[in-house]
C-alpha positions in Angstrom: 129.2 31.1 10.5 133.2 31.1 10.9 133.7 31.7 14.2 135.2 35.9 14.5 138.7 36.3 14.7 141.1 38.7 16.7 144.2 39.9 15.1 147.6 41.8 17.0 150.5 42.8 14.9 153.5 43.1 17.0 155.7 46.2 16.5 158.6 45.9 18.0 160.4 49.0 17.6 159.9 52.5 18.5 163.1 55.5 18.1 163.3 55.7 22.2 162.4 53.9 25.1 160.2 55.8 27.7 161.6 56.0 30.9 158.7 54.1 32.5 158.5 51.1 29.8 159.1 47.3 30.3 157.2 45.8 27.5 159.1 44.1 24.8 160.8 47.4 22.3 163.3 48.0 20.7 165.0 51.6 20.1 168.1 52.0 17.4 167.1 49.1 15.9 166.1 50.9 12.5 168.6 48.9 10.2 166.1 45.3 11.1 162.9 46.5 10.3 164.0 44.9 6.5 164.1 42.0 7.9 161.2 42.0 10.6 158.4 42.6 7.7 160.1 40.0 5.0 159.7 38.1 8.5 156.2 38.8 9.5 154.4 39.2 6.3 155.8 34.6 5.9 154.6 34.6 9.5 151.3 35.5 8.5 151.1 33.8 4.7 152.2 30.5 7.0 149.3 30.7 9.0 146.9 31.8 6.3 145.4 28.4 6.8 144.7 28.2 10.1 142.9 32.5 9.8 141.1 31.2 7.2 138.7 29.0 9.5 137.7 32.6 10.7 136.6 35.9 10.1 138.4 38.6 11.1 136.5 40.9 12.8 139.4 42.6 14.5 142.3 43.8 14.0 145.7 45.9 16.5 149.5 47.0 15.8 150.3 47.8 19.2 154.3 48.1 20.1 156.7 50.0 20.6 155.8 52.5 18.0 153.4 51.5 15.1 153.4 54.8 13.2 157.8 54.8 13.5 157.9 51.8 11.5 155.9 53.6 8.8 152.4 53.7 7.3 153.8 51.9 4.7 154.4 49.2 6.1 151.2 48.7 8.2 149.5 48.9 5.1 151.6 46.4 3.3 150.5 44.2 6.1 147.2 44.7 6.7 147.1 44.1 2.9 148.1 39.9 3.0 145.4 40.1 6.1 142.8 41.0 3.3 144.4 38.6 1.1 144.6 36.1 3.5 142.3 35.8 6.5 138.6 36.5 5.2 138.7 40.4 7.1 135.4 42.0 7.6 134.9 44.7 5.9 133.2 45.7 8.7 136.6 45.1 11.0 137.9 47.7 13.6 141.9 48.3 12.3 143.4 50.7 15.3 147.0 51.7 14.6 148.9 52.9 17.9 150.3 56.3 17.1 152.8 59.2 19.4 152.4 62.4 18.7 156.0 62.8 16.9 156.2 60.1 14.6 153.1 60.4 12.2 151.9 62.3 9.9 149.0 64.2 8.2 149.7 62.6 4.8 150.6 58.8 6.7 147.6 58.7 8.2 145.6 59.5 5.1 146.8 56.5 4.1 146.3 55.0 6.8 142.6 55.6 6.7 142.4 55.2 2.4 143.5 51.6 3.3 141.6 50.8 5.5 142.7 51.7 9.3 139.5 53.3 11.1 141.2 54.1 14.9 144.1 55.9 15.9 145.0 55.4 19.9 147.3 58.3 20.0 149.7 58.0 22.7 149.7 61.7 24.9 150.2 60.5 28.5 149.8 64.6 29.8 149.2 67.9 28.7 152.8 69.4 31.0 154.9 69.5 28.5 158.2 69.3 31.8 155.6 66.0 32.5 156.2 63.8 29.5 160.0 65.5 29.3 160.6 63.8 32.9 159.0 60.9 31.5 160.7 60.2 28.5 158.2 61.3 26.1 159.4 62.8 22.5 156.3 64.3 21.6 154.9 67.8 23.3 151.0 69.0 24.1 151.0 71.1 20.8 153.0 68.1 18.7 149.6 66.1 20.2 146.6 68.2 19.4 147.7 68.2 15.8 148.1 64.7 15.6 145.1 64.3 17.4 143.6 67.2 14.4 146.0 65.4 11.4 143.9 63.0 12.4 140.3 63.8 12.4 141.4 65.5 8.7 142.6 62.5 7.8 139.2 61.1 8.3 139.4 59.0 11.7 135.8 59.3 13.3 136.9 57.3 15.5 139.8 58.5 17.7 141.8 56.9 21.3 143.8 59.1 23.9 146.1 57.2 26.3 146.5 58.7 29.9 147.8 58.9 32.0 148.1 59.9 36.2 151.1 58.8 39.4 153.9 60.5 37.8 156.5 62.0 39.4 155.7 65.9 40.9 152.1 65.1 39.1 149.8 67.0 41.9 145.9 66.4 41.5 145.6 69.7 39.7 147.8 68.6 37.2 145.9 64.9 35.6 142.9 67.7 36.4 144.5 69.5 33.4 145.0 67.1 31.8 141.3 65.2 31.7 139.7 69.2 31.0 141.9 69.6 27.8 142.0 65.7 25.8 137.6 67.0 27.0 137.9 69.8 24.7 139.3 67.4 22.1 135.7 65.3 21.9 137.9 62.0 21.1 135.6 58.9 20.8 137.4 56.6 24.2 140.3 57.4 26.7 142.7 55.0 29.1 143.9 56.1 31.7 147.3 54.4 33.3 148.0 54.8 36.2 152.1 54.8 37.2 153.7 51.3 38.2 157.4 51.9 38.9 158.2 48.1 36.2 161.5 46.8 37.7 164.0 46.7 35.3 163.1 49.9 33.6 165.4 53.9 34.8 162.2 54.8 36.9 161.8 52.0 39.1 165.7 52.4 39.8 165.2 56.5 40.1 161.9 57.3 41.8 161.0 53.4 43.9 160.1 54.7 47.3 160.8 58.0 46.2 158.4 61.0 48.1 158.1 62.9 44.9 155.5 59.5 42.8 151.5 60.6 44.6 150.9 58.0 47.2 148.4 55.2 46.5 145.1 57.7 48.4 146.0 60.6 46.3 146.0 58.1 43.0 143.2 56.8 43.8 141.6 60.5 44.4 143.4 61.0 40.9 141.6 57.7 39.6 138.0 58.1 41.3 138.1 62.2 40.3 138.7 60.2 36.3 135.8 58.6 36.7 133.3 61.1 37.9 133.7 63.6 35.4 134.2 61.1 32.4 130.9 59.8 32.8 129.8 63.4 33.5 130.7 63.8 29.8 130.0 60.9 28.5 132.4 58.5 28.4 130.4 55.5 30.0 133.5 53.6 32.3 133.8 49.8 30.3 137.2 48.7 31.7 139.7 50.0 34.8 141.6 52.0 33.1 138.8 52.9 29.5 136.0 55.0 28.9 134.1 55.5 26.3 130.3 56.3 25.3 128.4 53.4 24.0 129.4 51.7 21.3 133.0 52.9 20.7 134.4 50.3 23.0 137.0 48.8 21.9 136.1 45.5 20.4 139.7 44.1 20.3 140.5 44.7 23.7 137.1 43.2 24.4 138.5 40.0 23.2 140.6 40.0 25.5 138.1 40.5 28.3 135.8 38.3 27.0 137.9 34.7 26.4 137.2 35.5 22.6 139.8 34.1 20.0 142.2 36.3 19.1 146.2 35.4 17.4 149.6 38.0 17.9 152.4 38.0 15.7 155.8 39.1 16.9 158.3 38.9 18.7 156.1 38.5 22.3 152.6 39.0 21.3 150.2 36.1 22.7 147.8 34.2 21.5 144.6 32.2 22.4 142.8 30.5 20.3 140.1 28.1 20.9 141.5 25.4 24.2 145.6 27.2 23.4 147.2 29.2 24.6 151.1 30.1 23.5 153.6 33.2 23.5 156.5 33.8 20.6 159.6 34.2 21.8 160.5 38.0 23.0 163.9 38.2 20.5 163.6 40.4 17.9 166.6 38.0 16.2 165.2 35.1 16.9 162.0 35.6 15.8 163.0 36.7 12.5 165.6 33.2 12.2 163.1 31.4 13.0 161.0 32.0 10.5 163.9 32.7 8.4 164.7 28.6 8.9 161.4 27.1 9.4 163.2 26.6 13.3 160.2 27.2 16.4 159.2 30.6 18.0 157.5 30.0 20.6 158.5 30.3 23.8 155.0 29.1 26.3 152.5 26.6 25.4 149.4 26.2 27.5 146.4 24.1 27.5 143.6 25.2 28.5 141.2 23.1 31.0 138.2 23.9 32.3 139.9 24.3 35.8 142.0 27.4 34.3 138.7 28.8 32.0 136.6 29.4 35.2 139.8 31.2 37.1 140.2 33.5 33.8 136.7 33.9 33.2 136.4 35.7 36.8 139.6 37.6 36.9 138.2 39.1 33.3 134.9 39.0 33.7 135.1 41.5 37.3 137.7 43.3 35.6 134.8 45.5 33.8 131.8 46.8 33.9 129.8 43.9 32.5 130.6 41.8 34.8 129.7 39.1 35.6 126.8 36.6 36.2 125.3 33.1 37.5 124.5 31.8 33.8 127.4 32.4 32.4 129.1 31.6 35.3 127.6 27.3 35.2 127.7 28.1 31.7 132.4 29.0 31.6 132.6 27.4 35.2 130.1 24.0 35.3 130.3 24.9 39.7 128.5 25.8 42.1 127.2 29.9 41.6 126.7 30.6 45.6 130.0 31.0 46.9 130.3 33.3 44.4 126.9 35.3 45.6 128.2 35.5 49.4 131.4 36.7 48.3 129.2 39.1 46.2 127.1 40.5 48.6 129.5 40.9 51.5 131.6 43.1 49.2 128.7 44.9 48.3 127.4 45.7 51.4 131.1 46.7 51.3 130.2 49.4 49.0 132.8 47.2 46.2 130.8 45.5 43.9 126.8 46.0 42.8 123.4 44.4 40.9 122.4 45.4 38.0 120.4 43.4 36.5 122.0 39.9 36.8 125.4 40.6 37.0 127.9 41.9 39.5 130.4 44.5 39.0 132.3 46.2 41.0 131.8 50.2 41.7 134.2 52.6 41.6 136.2 52.3 44.9 135.7 47.5 44.3 137.8 48.7 40.6 140.3 50.7 43.0 141.1 47.2 44.9 140.5 44.8 42.5 142.8 42.6 42.9 141.9 42.1 46.1 138.6 41.1 45.9 139.5 38.8 43.0 141.9 36.9 45.0 139.4 36.6 47.6 135.8 35.2 44.9 139.0 33.0 44.0 139.4 31.4 47.0 135.5 31.0 47.3 135.8 29.6 43.8 138.2 26.9 44.9 137.5 26.1 48.7 134.2 24.6 46.3 136.1 22.6 44.8 137.7 21.5 47.4 134.4 20.6 49.2 133.2 19.1 46.4 137.4 17.2 46.0 138.3 16.9 49.6 141.6 15.6 48.0 142.1 18.6 46.3 142.4 20.7 50.4 145.8 20.0 51.4 146.7 21.9 48.2 144.4 24.3 49.3 145.2 24.9 52.3 149.1 25.0 51.2 148.3 28.1 48.7 149.7 31.7 49.6 146.3 33.8 51.1 145.3 37.1 49.7 146.2 39.9 51.6 143.7 43.0 52.0 145.1 46.6 51.1 146.4 48.1 54.3 144.4 49.0 56.6 141.0 47.1 54.8 141.6 43.8 56.6 140.4 43.4 59.8 137.1 45.9 59.2 136.7 42.7 55.6 137.5 40.0 57.4 135.1 40.7 59.8 132.3 40.8 57.9 133.8 38.4 56.2 133.9 35.3 57.9 131.0 36.1 59.6 128.5 36.0 56.9 130.1 34.9 53.4 130.6 31.5 55.9 127.0 31.4 57.7 
């Protein structure tokens, strides 16, 4: 039986850039779409031999704005995968869409040709907030796009939402959640605004009192988790919610250390013990494909040590969490130091054990980066004990600081109980 593979197709074109976005995407470059389309198809056909070693069970068109790229082009790419890539009939095929660049006819075409999941960028129900963050649509357009997708036959629709936006109150966020729940989507992704360096919002709002502070964002997050759970949307990853059976199969590949291949400028791949990415330059990508030149930007061979780090980093992002059995398989290392830390987290209410698996609670997810850092310190410390020559390097590493207000309280517990 062949292994399963996910394929990511990066569409780097947008009608305009949102003011918070730092993904590799370009506005005003529509004239390059035909050249990119040819290069992308050539790249997929050149890679057919490698793809045929797998059964493709998920395809994800992300961006940028795939719906702006056009349904006809997306269908043509999908047909190449059907011919060359062992695409399973039950594969999850997702296309990201923006409400301003998708129509009923386009949705109908996508559905007829095998796309079975739509991810719709809604972000907020307040039109003033949408305008503030540079979105081209209003909420009424988002509702219409959702309804059009239903009419076109989609029974798996995901909506993207954002909280912590400038001047956004808790009531605004509650109103957004209430309105989207009324639509009954199958999946919701809720992302807290993060100011990324180089974006317009970073320049305008860094340090601004107009942005909700960390405590308010934490309240918004906790409210969303509680409300969505009440309506049947189980949290299965830090930012993702769905009833059982509607989790994003493609995104789960990233968190479960499964194989995936990416195509397009800036796209990442992880196949076996190899990880690589392509150049974040559209013209360089096109020229590289046309002239048979290298388009690899970064390449890394993943060793067992790196794999064990990723098992904790990615596994603890999900509600599925990690287990002793899986840890020993992936990491071939001593579980006890990890378990001691997890038990200490449990006493603080940050983690809990369900049957044989450990995962974060809602308060734990709020500070997950810090907690994962402490788990990795425990993992590295175990290796130092078994390999004393690693001690100087480990001591030289920058250690993780706890969130403000928690460090002193936790370190007392950490030192007293984890290190007995």
